C-alpha angles and dihedrals in degrees: 000000000000091000091056092050090049093052090046090051092048091048091050091049091050090049091052091049090049092051092048091049090050090050091050090054092049092050090054097037105038106018094159091061092047089049090054091047090055090047090054093046094052093042087061094045100059144352099263123175113240089258093049091048092049090051093050092047093046092049094044096046095038092077120049094211092050091048092048091048090049093048093047091053102035105032103027097031093222 
């Protein structure tokens, strides 16, 4: 039983790593789509004015690590 749980855990970890790597590639390869995804995520979170939303999106997407962290949490739910 423990072996099955261990294999399942390793499989889940590998899946998470794969998803994070895919997200990193999307950030570098199609940044405009990732930017729009962040915009959509934050539009659903709160009632921002256009200016506020622009500021949140600009700050989030202006730093690759911040963007990746946000996408991991908000889009992937990890």
